[in-house]
Structures are given as structure tokens and as C-alpha cells.
C-alpha beads as a LAMMPS data file, in Angstrom:
LAMMPS data file: protein, C-alpha beads

332 atoms
331 bonds

1 atom types
1 bond types

-500.0 500.0 xlo xhi
-500.0 500.0 ylo yhi
-500.0 500.0 zlo zhi

Masses

1 110.0

Atoms # bond

1 1 1 0.000 0.000 0.000
2 1 1 1.054 3.574 -0.634
3 1 1 0.598 6.027 2.255
4 1 1 -0.457 9.503 1.118
5 1 1 -0.043 12.229 3.726
6 1 1 -2.344 15.155 3.028
7 1 1 -4.070 12.811 0.615
8 1 1 -7.414 14.642 0.672
9 1 1 -5.808 17.875 -0.520
10 1 1 -5.631 19.144 -4.073
11 1 1 -2.589 17.277 -5.381
12 1 1 -2.849 14.326 -2.998
13 1 1 -6.428 13.473 -4.005
14 1 1 -5.641 13.523 -7.731
15 1 1 -2.562 11.376 -7.108
16 1 1 -4.725 8.873 -5.183
17 1 1 -6.825 8.471 -8.346
18 1 1 -3.792 8.004 -10.616
19 1 1 -2.256 5.470 -8.218
20 1 1 -5.499 3.476 -8.056
21 1 1 -5.747 3.489 -11.846
22 1 1 -2.159 2.197 -11.987
23 1 1 -3.101 -0.729 -9.716
24 1 1 -1.797 0.524 -6.365
25 1 1 -3.749 0.437 -3.088
26 1 1 -3.694 3.692 -1.140
27 1 1 -4.182 4.714 2.465
28 1 1 -4.606 8.376 3.373
29 1 1 -3.820 10.461 6.444
30 1 1 -5.070 14.062 6.539
31 1 1 -5.840 16.452 9.399
32 1 1 -8.417 18.373 7.284
33 1 1 -6.742 21.727 8.007
34 1 1 -6.946 22.653 4.315
35 1 1 -9.119 19.890 2.868
36 1 1 -12.602 18.438 3.269
37 1 1 -13.850 15.058 4.494
38 1 1 -16.301 14.670 1.588
39 1 1 -13.286 14.116 -0.695
40 1 1 -13.200 10.539 0.664
41 1 1 -16.666 9.861 -0.828
42 1 1 -15.712 11.557 -4.083
43 1 1 -12.536 9.491 -4.395
44 1 1 -14.563 6.326 -3.800
45 1 1 -16.967 7.372 -6.578
46 1 1 -14.092 7.913 -9.013
47 1 1 -12.025 4.871 -8.012
48 1 1 -15.013 2.547 -7.526
49 1 1 -13.805 1.022 -4.265
50 1 1 -13.446 2.016 -0.586
51 1 1 -10.617 4.389 0.402
52 1 1 -8.871 3.779 3.716
53 1 1 -8.647 7.085 5.604
54 1 1 -7.193 8.163 8.949
55 1 1 -7.988 11.600 10.359
56 1 1 -4.927 12.969 12.089
57 1 1 -1.661 14.811 11.908
58 1 1 1.657 13.570 10.545
59 1 1 3.411 14.835 13.659
60 1 1 1.468 12.240 15.682
61 1 1 4.001 9.420 15.752
62 1 1 1.675 7.051 17.607
63 1 1 -0.960 7.426 14.886
64 1 1 1.700 6.907 12.219
65 1 1 2.837 3.707 13.961
66 1 1 -0.765 2.466 14.059
67 1 1 -1.148 3.144 10.329
68 1 1 2.068 1.269 9.564
69 1 1 1.060 -1.634 11.820
70 1 1 -2.436 -1.925 10.312
71 1 1 -1.323 -1.626 6.669
72 1 1 1.455 -3.104 4.591
73 1 1 3.011 0.245 3.617
74 1 1 5.625 -0.055 0.874
75 1 1 6.080 3.655 0.052
76 1 1 5.136 7.093 1.378
77 1 1 4.103 10.116 -0.683
78 1 1 4.370 13.193 1.498
79 1 1 1.943 15.960 0.457
80 1 1 1.013 17.267 3.920
81 1 1 2.213 20.743 4.810
82 1 1 1.360 24.399 5.118
83 1 1 1.827 26.093 1.752
84 1 1 0.844 29.792 1.695
85 1 1 3.830 32.043 1.027
86 1 1 2.292 35.172 2.558
87 1 1 1.107 33.350 5.664
88 1 1 4.557 31.810 6.114
89 1 1 6.059 35.309 6.388
90 1 1 3.551 36.119 9.153
91 1 1 3.825 32.733 10.915
92 1 1 7.350 31.392 10.365
93 1 1 7.452 29.366 13.613
94 1 1 4.247 27.509 12.721
95 1 1 5.559 26.740 9.222
96 1 1 8.920 25.423 10.410
97 1 1 7.271 23.420 13.186
98 1 1 4.587 21.848 11.018
99 1 1 6.419 21.200 7.773
100 1 1 9.763 20.028 9.131
101 1 1 8.595 18.099 12.206
102 1 1 5.916 16.223 10.254
103 1 1 8.602 15.068 7.817
104 1 1 10.945 14.011 10.622
105 1 1 8.153 12.017 12.306
106 1 1 7.398 10.230 9.035
107 1 1 11.045 9.396 8.393
108 1 1 11.454 8.097 11.957
109 1 1 8.440 5.775 11.696
110 1 1 9.419 4.649 8.186
111 1 1 12.810 3.642 9.598
112 1 1 11.163 1.665 12.420
113 1 1 9.064 -0.286 9.912
114 1 1 11.754 -0.707 7.247
115 1 1 9.916 1.288 4.553
116 1 1 12.447 2.423 1.961
117 1 1 10.596 4.471 -0.703
118 1 1 9.659 8.136 -0.170
119 1 1 8.273 10.746 -2.577
120 1 1 8.442 14.352 -1.383
121 1 1 6.346 17.280 -2.600
122 1 1 8.842 20.054 -3.040
123 1 1 8.389 23.248 -5.023
124 1 1 9.919 25.431 -7.716
125 1 1 10.093 27.995 -4.887
126 1 1 13.438 26.433 -3.940
127 1 1 15.042 27.987 -7.037
128 1 1 14.431 31.530 -5.735
129 1 1 15.240 34.034 -8.469
130 1 1 16.769 31.720 -11.066
131 1 1 19.595 33.178 -13.154
132 1 1 18.038 32.102 -16.453
133 1 1 15.096 30.232 -17.999
134 1 1 14.185 27.436 -18.287
135 1 1 15.067 26.147 -14.822
136 1 1 17.091 22.929 -14.639
137 1 1 17.360 20.651 -11.595
138 1 1 21.067 21.441 -11.132
139 1 1 20.450 25.192 -10.715
140 1 1 21.537 26.813 -7.480
141 1 1 18.788 26.737 -4.845
142 1 1 17.718 29.440 -2.421
143 1 1 14.434 30.638 -0.949
144 1 1 12.869 34.045 -0.428
145 1 1 10.332 33.149 2.283
146 1 1 9.813 30.734 5.207
147 1 1 7.556 28.418 3.161
148 1 1 10.257 27.999 0.515
149 1 1 12.908 27.507 3.173
150 1 1 10.921 24.686 4.773
151 1 1 10.972 22.906 1.397
152 1 1 14.682 23.605 1.016
153 1 1 15.525 22.427 4.539
154 1 1 13.483 19.244 4.061
155 1 1 15.344 18.544 0.807
156 1 1 18.635 18.856 2.741
157 1 1 17.314 16.569 5.506
158 1 1 16.336 13.979 2.896
159 1 1 19.799 14.136 1.308
160 1 1 21.424 13.604 4.715
161 1 1 19.088 10.730 5.615
162 1 1 19.656 8.994 2.283
163 1 1 23.424 9.520 2.576
164 1 1 23.321 7.800 5.976
165 1 1 21.226 4.904 4.622
166 1 1 21.789 4.316 0.923
167 1 1 19.095 1.623 0.859
168 1 1 16.571 4.473 0.975
169 1 1 15.050 5.600 -2.329
170 1 1 13.831 9.183 -2.343
171 1 1 12.263 11.245 -5.127
172 1 1 12.155 15.008 -4.627
173 1 1 9.549 16.471 -6.991
174 1 1 9.751 20.210 -7.568
175 1 1 6.290 21.328 -8.660
176 1 1 5.681 24.355 -10.796
177 1 1 2.067 25.693 -10.833
178 1 1 -0.669 23.030 -10.745
179 1 1 -4.124 24.040 -11.958
180 1 1 -7.127 22.191 -13.403
181 1 1 -9.301 19.441 -11.953
182 1 1 -10.294 15.811 -12.527
183 1 1 -12.462 15.267 -15.610
184 1 1 -15.336 14.000 -13.416
185 1 1 -15.690 17.437 -11.836
186 1 1 -15.788 15.727 -8.434
187 1 1 -12.361 16.779 -7.123
188 1 1 -10.341 19.917 -7.747
189 1 1 -8.704 22.829 -5.981
190 1 1 -10.994 23.827 -3.129
191 1 1 -8.981 25.648 -0.458
192 1 1 -10.500 26.637 2.858
193 1 1 -10.952 30.417 3.042
194 1 1 -9.848 32.980 0.426
195 1 1 -7.769 31.324 -2.302
196 1 1 -4.044 32.039 -2.506
197 1 1 -3.672 30.626 -6.011
198 1 1 -4.752 32.082 -9.340
199 1 1 -7.165 29.505 -10.782
200 1 1 -9.528 29.036 -7.801
201 1 1 -9.712 32.827 -7.621
202 1 1 -10.648 32.966 -11.328
203 1 1 -13.327 30.282 -10.960
204 1 1 -14.842 31.956 -7.895
205 1 1 -15.147 35.202 -9.885
206 1 1 -16.664 33.236 -12.796
207 1 1 -19.357 31.746 -10.545
208 1 1 -20.113 35.036 -8.798
209 1 1 -18.590 34.170 -5.415
210 1 1 -16.079 36.980 -5.834
211 1 1 -16.591 40.286 -7.649
212 1 1 -13.388 40.519 -9.658
213 1 1 -9.848 39.202 -9.961
214 1 1 -6.896 41.318 -8.883
215 1 1 -3.904 40.857 -11.186
216 1 1 -0.888 41.839 -9.139
217 1 1 1.460 43.817 -11.367
218 1 1 1.221 44.740 -15.057
219 1 1 4.708 46.206 -15.392
220 1 1 6.828 43.048 -15.375
221 1 1 9.395 42.449 -18.095
222 1 1 7.088 40.074 -20.001
223 1 1 5.132 40.234 -23.266
224 1 1 1.998 41.691 -21.648
225 1 1 3.422 43.009 -18.381
226 1 1 1.907 40.292 -16.173
227 1 1 3.869 37.564 -14.434
228 1 1 4.692 34.373 -16.342
229 1 1 4.549 30.915 -14.747
230 1 1 4.669 27.263 -15.794
231 1 1 1.115 25.965 -15.256
232 1 1 0.693 22.186 -15.269
233 1 1 -2.599 20.256 -15.143
234 1 1 -2.956 18.586 -11.756
235 1 1 -3.740 15.218 -13.394
236 1 1 -0.447 15.411 -15.285
237 1 1 1.306 16.297 -12.039
238 1 1 -0.366 13.317 -10.333
239 1 1 0.785 11.008 -13.112
240 1 1 4.310 12.302 -12.516
241 1 1 4.079 10.867 -8.991
242 1 1 3.173 7.424 -10.315
243 1 1 6.157 7.604 -12.678
244 1 1 8.395 8.691 -9.779
245 1 1 7.173 5.768 -7.661
246 1 1 7.967 3.331 -10.455
247 1 1 11.436 4.889 -10.655
248 1 1 11.940 4.301 -6.911
249 1 1 11.052 0.646 -7.410
250 1 1 14.304 0.368 -9.433
251 1 1 16.278 1.521 -6.318
252 1 1 17.899 4.676 -7.781
253 1 1 18.862 6.275 -4.453
254 1 1 17.953 9.966 -4.325
255 1 1 16.586 11.618 -7.463
256 1 1 15.253 15.130 -8.140
257 1 1 12.814 16.119 -10.893
258 1 1 11.024 19.238 -12.051
259 1 1 7.355 18.619 -12.813
260 1 1 6.172 21.269 -15.255
261 1 1 5.349 21.728 -18.926
262 1 1 8.322 23.820 -19.965
263 1 1 5.946 26.535 -21.230
264 1 1 5.415 29.871 -19.536
265 1 1 1.934 31.427 -19.577
266 1 1 1.209 34.948 -18.339
267 1 1 -1.596 35.718 -15.915
268 1 1 -3.433 37.591 -18.687
269 1 1 -3.092 34.591 -21.013
270 1 1 -4.705 32.392 -18.360
271 1 1 -7.580 34.847 -17.825
272 1 1 -8.134 35.396 -21.563
273 1 1 -8.086 31.646 -22.274
274 1 1 -10.541 31.024 -19.446
275 1 1 -12.886 33.708 -20.797
276 1 1 -12.552 32.267 -24.307
277 1 1 -13.504 28.690 -23.350
278 1 1 -15.939 29.367 -20.497
279 1 1 -17.652 32.614 -21.574
280 1 1 -16.549 36.131 -20.679
281 1 1 -17.155 35.643 -16.984
282 1 1 -14.033 37.020 -15.350
283 1 1 -13.640 40.722 -14.681
284 1 1 -10.208 41.782 -13.531
285 1 1 -8.392 44.822 -12.253
286 1 1 -4.689 45.503 -12.040
287 1 1 -3.217 45.921 -8.584
288 1 1 0.307 46.691 -7.357
289 1 1 2.914 43.929 -7.445
290 1 1 3.135 41.642 -4.449
291 1 1 6.408 41.676 -2.544
292 1 1 8.683 38.835 -3.590
293 1 1 6.965 37.971 -6.885
294 1 1 9.281 37.448 -9.845
295 1 1 8.785 38.202 -13.554
296 1 1 9.168 34.768 -15.130
297 1 1 9.453 31.179 -13.902
298 1 1 9.202 28.016 -15.994
299 1 1 10.726 24.545 -15.924
300 1 1 12.936 22.492 -18.082
301 1 1 10.995 19.195 -18.114
302 1 1 13.760 17.347 -20.001
303 1 1 15.111 15.251 -17.122
304 1 1 11.670 13.956 -16.081
305 1 1 10.885 13.062 -19.679
306 1 1 14.209 11.299 -20.190
307 1 1 14.375 9.393 -16.870
308 1 1 10.695 8.926 -15.964
309 1 1 9.057 8.939 -19.377
310 1 1 6.920 11.801 -18.082
311 1 1 5.499 14.481 -20.358
312 1 1 2.539 16.749 -19.572
313 1 1 -0.376 16.138 -21.969
314 1 1 -3.126 18.597 -21.044
315 1 1 -3.527 21.978 -22.747
316 1 1 -4.222 25.330 -21.119
317 1 1 -7.818 25.058 -22.400
318 1 1 -8.141 21.681 -20.624
319 1 1 -6.915 23.294 -17.427
320 1 1 -9.453 26.139 -17.655
321 1 1 -12.435 23.953 -18.655
322 1 1 -11.855 21.352 -15.936
323 1 1 -11.357 24.025 -13.249
324 1 1 -14.638 25.720 -14.196
325 1 1 -16.513 22.390 -14.313
326 1 1 -15.321 21.555 -10.804
327 1 1 -16.302 24.984 -9.446
328 1 1 -19.789 24.793 -11.014
329 1 1 -20.293 21.258 -9.670
330 1 1 -19.389 22.400 -6.173
331 1 1 -21.409 25.583 -5.850
332 1 1 -22.672 25.847 -2.298

Bonds

1 1 1 2
2 1 2 3
3 1 3 4
4 1 4 5
5 1 5 6
6 1 6 7
7 1 7 8
8 1 8 9
9 1 9 10
10 1 10 11
11 1 11 12
12 1 12 13
13 1 13 14
14 1 14 15
15 1 15 16
16 1 16 17
17 1 17 18
18 1 18 19
19 1 19 20
20 1 20 21
21 1 21 22
22 1 22 23
23 1 23 24
24 1 24 25
25 1 25 26
26 1 26 27
27 1 27 28
28 1 28 29
29 1 29 30
30 1 30 31
31 1 31 32
32 1 32 33
33 1 33 34
34 1 34 35
35 1 35 36
36 1 36 37
37 1 37 38
38 1 38 39
39 1 39 40
40 1 40 41
41 1 41 42
42 1 42 43
43 1 43 44
44 1 44 45
45 1 45 46
46 1 46 47
47 1 47 48
48 1 48 49
49 1 49 50
50 1 50 51
51 1 51 52
52 1 52 53
53 1 53 54
54 1 54 55
55 1 55 56
56 1 56 57
57 1 57 58
58 1 58 59
59 1 59 60
60 1 60 61
61 1 61 62
62 1 62 63
63 1 63 64
64 1 64 65
65 1 65 66
66 1 66 67
67 1 67 68
68 1 68 69
69 1 69 70
70 1 70 71
71 1 71 72
72 1 72 73
73 1 73 74
74 1 74 75
75 1 75 76
76 1 76 77
77 1 77 78
78 1 78 79
79 1 79 80
80 1 80 81
81 1 81 82
82 1 82 83
83 1 83 84
84 1 84 85
85 1 85 86
86 1 86 87
87 1 87 88
88 1 88 89
89 1 89 90
90 1 90 91
91 1 91 92
92 1 92 93
93 1 93 94
94 1 94 95
95 1 95 96
96 1 96 97
97 1 97 98
98 1 98 99
99 1 99 100
100 1 100 101
101 1 101 102
102 1 102 103
103 1 103 104
104 1 104 105
105 1 105 106
106 1 106 107
107 1 107 108
108 1 108 109
109 1 109 110
110 1 110 111
111 1 111 112
112 1 112 113
113 1 113 114
114 1 114 115
115 1 115 116
116 1 116 117
117 1 117 118
118 1 118 119
119 1 119 120
120 1 120 121
121 1 121 122
122 1 122 123
123 1 123 124
124 1 124 125
125 1 125 126
126 1 126 127
127 1 127 128
128 1 128 129
129 1 129 130
130 1 130 131
131 1 131 132
132 1 132 133
133 1 133 134
134 1 134 135
135 1 135 136
136 1 136 137
137 1 137 138
138 1 138 139
139 1 139 140
140 1 140 141
141 1 141 142
142 1 142 143
143 1 143 144
144 1 144 145
145 1 145 146
146 1 146 147
147 1 147 148
148 1 148 149
149 1 149 150
150 1 150 151
151 1 151 152
152 1 152 153
153 1 153 154
154 1 154 155
155 1 155 156
156 1 156 157
157 1 157 158
158 1 158 159
159 1 159 160
160 1 160 161
161 1 161 162
162 1 162 163
163 1 163 164
164 1 164 165
165 1 165 166
166 1 166 167
167 1 167 168
168 1 168 169
169 1 169 170
170 1 170 171
171 1 171 172
172 1 172 173
173 1 173 174
174 1 174 175
175 1 175 176
176 1 176 177
177 1 177 178
178 1 178 179
179 1 179 180
180 1 180 181
181 1 181 182
182 1 182 183
183 1 183 184
184 1 184 185
185 1 185 186
186 1 186 187
187 1 187 188
188 1 188 189
189 1 189 190
190 1 190 191
191 1 191 192
192 1 192 193
193 1 193 194
194 1 194 195
195 1 195 196
196 1 196 197
197 1 197 198
198 1 198 199
199 1 199 200
200 1 200 201
201 1 201 202
202 1 202 203
203 1 203 204
204 1 204 205
205 1 205 206
206 1 206 207
207 1 207 208
208 1 208 209
209 1 209 210
210 1 210 211
211 1 211 212
212 1 212 213
213 1 213 214
214 1 214 215
215 1 215 216
216 1 216 217
217 1 217 218
218 1 218 219
219 1 219 220
220 1 220 221
221 1 221 222
222 1 222 223
223 1 223 224
224 1 224 225
225 1 225 226
226 1 226 227
227 1 227 228
228 1 228 229
229 1 229 230
230 1 230 231
231 1 231 232
232 1 232 233
233 1 233 234
234 1 234 235
235 1 235 236
236 1 236 237
237 1 237 238
238 1 238 239
239 1 239 240
240 1 240 241
241 1 241 242
242 1 242 243
243 1 243 244
244 1 244 245
245 1 245 246
246 1 246 247
247 1 247 248
248 1 248 249
249 1 249 250
250 1 250 251
251 1 251 252
252 1 252 253
253 1 253 254
254 1 254 255
255 1 255 256
256 1 256 257
257 1 257 258
258 1 258 259
259 1 259 260
260 1 260 261
261 1 261 262
262 1 262 263
263 1 263 264
264 1 264 265
265 1 265 266
266 1 266 267
267 1 267 268
268 1 268 269
269 1 269 270
270 1 270 271
271 1 271 272
272 1 272 273
273 1 273 274
274 1 274 275
275 1 275 276
276 1 276 277
277 1 277 278
278 1 278 279
279 1 279 280
280 1 280 281
281 1 281 282
282 1 282 283
283 1 283 284
284 1 284 285
285 1 285 286
286 1 286 287
287 1 287 288
288 1 288 289
289 1 289 290
290 1 290 291
291 1 291 292
292 1 292 293
293 1 293 294
294 1 294 295
295 1 295 296
296 1 296 297
297 1 297 298
298 1 298 299
299 1 299 300
300 1 300 301
301 1 301 302
302 1 302 303
303 1 303 304
304 1 304 305
305 1 305 306
306 1 306 307
307 1 307 308
308 1 308 309
309 1 309 310
310 1 310 311
311 1 311 312
312 1 312 313
313 1 313 314
314 1 314 315
315 1 315 316
316 1 316 317
317 1 317 318
318 1 318 319
319 1 319 320
320 1 320 321
321 1 321 322
322 1 322 323
323 1 323 324
324 1 324 325
325 1 325 326
326 1 326 327
327 1 327 328
328 1 328 329
329 1 329 330
330 1 330 331
331 1 331 332
């Protein structure tokens, strides 16, 4: 069985579906701090079989031991963690405590039970302000905020742990910008509270939950003045995790991969594409830049394609249509 921490969240839930479709059994732990319990039912509808779920926190070592005792865990995919950049600046202690200590608890219990395969959700944030584009895995790493530093510190911890025990197989996956939703419309990005990310903000404007979208900055050094990012469909990203798991089954040691498309889209391109495929539903206004935002960020996906056989398939239109379908299906 594959243990998914934070498995009811946006990326974890989509990965649960891809793993099930690839023939793996999954067990999920989630404390519901930024996810919803009804995702269990929705996953069962999509997968067509019961989903084993434990409500709790990854820092709870006793609960982790119970999960490992009750299930034949062969690998861990670690999605759980706080992830809002702005909040991390306001609450650095909480971010370091939660993100790092949860990982340490997992690694400790994995060691006790002899589990050797670990997939970690890292982030393109660890590249800081990259010196050039596209971004390759061997670029220098740095971080501009506490959230990014937690990812960076965990990467260093994982390198040290694997160096001490070379029978461990660890995949560090540096995500770019996941958007989109499952084709069923049952699961998607549904954060608690006001969204931090672009697409759920767009869809909430489109369905009338919010009045308009603020585009932060229109004076960047890009083709239309708005920031450019590498947006990848969440189902492609989830498939990347299945490919990474299969790689770990060949005992490669520690490996690092970017998961992105290699294409940069501007914020205006996203909004205009959404309006084109879903009707002109999104009003927007320009607002001042946010502190710490950079002009352009997109991946080189070459290594993941070469070593994992992974290549993103979904188009920007797919991402917009599936996001809107999910939001409409989940109007409350």
C-alpha cells in the first residue's frame, strides 16, 4: 500500500486516483486543516472502491505507527504541509514546526518499519530568483520566504538521511504551478478560506462568489506586463508521482525532478483563455505587485521526460475547462 499524507488535498487526491488506476492500493492520512472530508466519498466514486482514511496529523508518531502496523506500507508520498507564502512570512514558527517536524516524524516511523521508498512534494520555490530560464534541476537553490525555506531544509534533511542509509530511495519532486481538476468534476482545488492561487480565484469570480480578480502587477518584463509561470494540469502532475514511484522501485537512491510543462503562460493569457472557453465571466483589475513575486518562472521538463518517461499532456484550455466544471459542480 502507498501512504499519502495530506491525501485529501488538491494534489494528494488527484494522485490517489492516478495510483489506483495504476493498480496501487492507497491509504490516506489528513488532518483536514486545508481539505474536506467529503473528498473521501468523491474518491470512492471515481475509483469505484473504498478508500482507507485516517484523520490525524503527521506529527502524531503514535498514529503513524498504528497506520504502519495496520497496513502493509511499501512507500510514502508526502503531500502534507502548510503552503501559503504570505502566511509563512507572518507565521514562520508555525511553518517550520509543522512542515519540518511532520517530515521528521514520518522518516522516523518509516525507519522503524523498514519502509524504503519516499516521494516528497517540493516546489519550484526552492530555485528563488533563477539566473536564467528554463530552470534545470542542477540550478543553485535558495528561498525568499519561510515556506520555501521549509521545502529547502526538508530537501537537505532527505539528502542527509539517504546519505546515511543508501538503501533508501527518495524522489524530490519540484512542482511548478498546478491548476485544473479531474475530468469528473468531483475533485479539484478547493482551499478553505480565500484562495491564494490564481485559478480558484478565477473560478470563484466566474461563478459570482467573488466580484473581480486582482492581477498583481502589469509592469513586469514580459510580453503583456503580467507575471509568467509554468502551469501544469494537476492530473499530469499526479501522473508524474506514479512515474516517480515506479522509478523508486528500481532503487535509484535519491533523485530530483522538475514537474512542469516547460511553457510559460502569463496571468493575462490564463484569464483570456478562461474567458474564451468558459464565456466572458471574469472581470479583472490591475493591482500593485506583491512583494517577492518574480517576472518569469518556468521549468525544463527534459530530465523527467528522459528518466521517468513523463510528459505533460493537457492543454491550457483543458486546465481552464476542468477548473470551471469543478467549481460549477461544487457551488454551495
